C-alpha positions in Angstrom: 260.5 202.0 -90.5 260.2 199.0 -88.3 256.7 200.2 -87.1 255.1 200.2 -90.5 253.7 196.9 -91.8 255.4 195.6 -94.8 253.6 195.8 -98.2 253.5 192.1 -98.3 251.6 191.8 -95.0 249.1 194.6 -96.0 248.4 192.7 -99.3 247.9 189.5 -97.5 245.5 191.1 -95.0 243.6 192.7 -97.9 243.3 189.4 -99.7 242.1 187.7 -96.6 239.5 190.4 -96.0 238.3 190.3 -99.6 238.2 186.5 -99.5 236.1 186.6 -96.4 233.5 188.9 -98.0 233.4 186.9 -101.2 232.7 183.8 -99.1 229.9 185.5 -97.2 228.3 186.8 -100.4 228.6 183.4 -102.1 227.0 181.7 -99.1 224.2 184.2 -99.0 223.5 183.8 -102.8 223.6 180.0 -102.4 221.1 180.1 -99.5 218.8 182.5 -101.4 218.9 180.4 -104.5 218.0 177.3 -102.4 215.0 179.0 -101.0 213.9 180.4 -104.3 214.0 177.1 -106.0 212.1 175.5 -103.2 209.4 178.2 -103.2 209.2 178.7 -106.9 209.1 175.1 -108.2 207.0 176.0 -111.3 204.7 173.1 -110.7 201.0 173.8 -111.1 198.8 174.3 -108.1 196.6 171.4 -107.1 193.5 173.3 -108.1 194.9 173.8 -111.6 195.8 170.1 -111.9 192.3 169.1 -110.7 190.7 171.3 -113.4 192.8 169.7 -116.1 192.3 166.1 -114.8 188.5 166.7 -114.6 188.5 168.1 -118.2 190.2 164.9 -119.3 187.5 162.9 -117.6 184.8 164.9 -119.2 186.4 164.5 -122.6 187.5 160.9 -122.5 185.2 159.0 -120.1 182.3 159.1 -122.7 184.6 157.0 -125.0 185.2 154.5 -122.2 181.5 154.4 -121.6 180.7 153.7 -125.2 183.3 151.0 -125.3 181.7 149.5 -122.2 178.3 149.6 -123.7 179.6 147.7 -126.8 181.3 145.2 -124.5 178.1 144.8 -122.5 176.1 144.1 -125.6 178.6 141.5 -127.0 179.0 139.9 -123.6 175.3 139.6 -123.2 175.1 138.0 -126.6 177.8 135.6 -125.6 176.2 134.5 -122.3 172.7 134.2 -123.9 174.0 131.5 -126.3 173.6 127.9 -125.1 176.9 126.8 -126.7 178.9 129.9 -127.8 181.6 129.3 -130.4 185.0 131.0 -130.7 183.7 133.7 -133.0 181.3 134.8 -130.2 184.0 134.8 -127.6 186.4 136.7 -130.0 183.8 139.5 -130.5 183.3 139.9 -126.7 187.0 139.6 -126.1 187.8 142.3 -128.7 185.2 144.6 -127.1 186.7 144.1 -123.6 190.1 144.9 -125.1 188.6 148.2 -126.5 187.5 149.1 -123.0 191.1 148.4 -121.8 192.6 150.5 -124.5 190.3 153.5 -124.0 191.0 153.5 -120.3 194.7 153.2 -120.9 194.5 156.3 -123.2 192.7 158.2 -120.4 195.3 157.3 -117.9 198.0 158.4 -120.4 196.3 161.8 -120.6 196.4 162.1 -116.8 200.1 161.1 -116.8 200.9 163.8 -119.4 199.7 166.5 -117.0 202.4 168.2 -115.0 201.9 167.2 -111.4 201.6 169.6 -108.5 203.9 169.3 -105.6 201.0 168.6 -103.3 199.5 165.0 -103.2 202.0 163.5 -105.7 201.7 160.1 -104.1 197.9 160.2 -104.3 198.1 161.3 -107.9 200.4 158.4 -108.6 197.9 156.1 -106.9 195.2 157.5 -109.3 197.4 156.6 -112.2 198.0 153.1 -110.8 194.2 152.6 -110.2 193.3 153.7 -113.7 196.0 151.4 -115.1 194.7 148.5 -112.9 191.2 149.1 -114.3 192.5 149.0 -117.8 194.5 145.8 -117.0 191.4 144.2 -115.4 189.6 144.5 -118.8 192.6 143.2 -120.7 192.6 140.2 -118.3 188.9 139.8 -118.9 189.5 140.0 -122.7 192.0 137.2 -122.4 189.7 135.1 -120.2 186.8 135.4 -122.6 188.9 134.5 -125.6 190.2 131.4 -123.8 186.7 130.5 -122.6 187.8 130.9 -119.0 185.5 133.8 -118.0 182.9 132.0 -115.9 184.6 132.5 -112.6 184.7 135.1 -109.9 188.3 136.1 -110.4 187.6 138.1 -113.6 184.7 140.0 -112.0 186.6 140.5 -108.8 189.5 142.1 -110.6 187.2 144.6 -112.4 185.3 145.4 -109.2 188.5 145.9 -107.1 190.1 148.1 -109.8 186.9 150.2 -110.1 186.8 150.5 -106.2 190.4 151.7 -106.2 189.8 154.2 -109.0 186.7 155.5 -107.2 188.7 155.9 -104.0 191.5 157.9 -105.6 189.0 160.1 -107.5 187.3 160.9 -104.1 190.6 161.4 -102.3 191.8 163.9 -104.9 188.4 165.6 -105.1 187.9 165.2 -108.8 184.3 166.2 -109.2 183.8 165.4 -113.0 185.8 162.2 -112.7 183.6 161.2 -109.7 180.5 161.7 -111.8 181.9 159.6 -114.6 183.3 156.8 -112.4 180.0 156.7 -110.5 178.2 156.0 -113.8 180.5 153.0 -114.3 179.3 151.7 -110.9 175.6 152.1 -111.6 173.9 148.7 -111.8 172.0 148.2 -115.0 173.6 151.1 -116.8 176.1 148.8 -118.5 175.9 145.1 -118.7 179.2 144.5 -117.0 180.1 141.0 -116.2 
């Protein structure tokens, strides 16, 4: 009887063996789950995101353009007057604020899109550039209202923001957005300060 292993040592060996296999299987499942979550993120493809972002531009940029036309007209009326009064400045200021609000809405629509894993930082820069363009018109609105708009700083802000927006649209290859942003840059299309 001394040659047979005890029941206790057989049970211990069996538990060790089962524990080892459970550990191997658990590790395998963990590794598989890691790779599946990395490969199947559920985020849209860049091409799908582009199509949706371009559709937003096609839908919302005409609103921005109409607001810019209205601003251009009221601004032109303001600068044509020899001695404009606050009512004139308020009209132009309100129209600049409308440009800011419509651009902010467009950027909000972009942000509402689920982002692809690719080029996230460039998409974030697009959002920032659009927000900066909106902010530049808000700044312009304030400057006009306060009768402090006859300086290069206001124009420079709008120009710099538009250049940054254009750069991101090109970087992300947004074709419809590029057409729309290019229209904002066309001299004479809008009377932009």
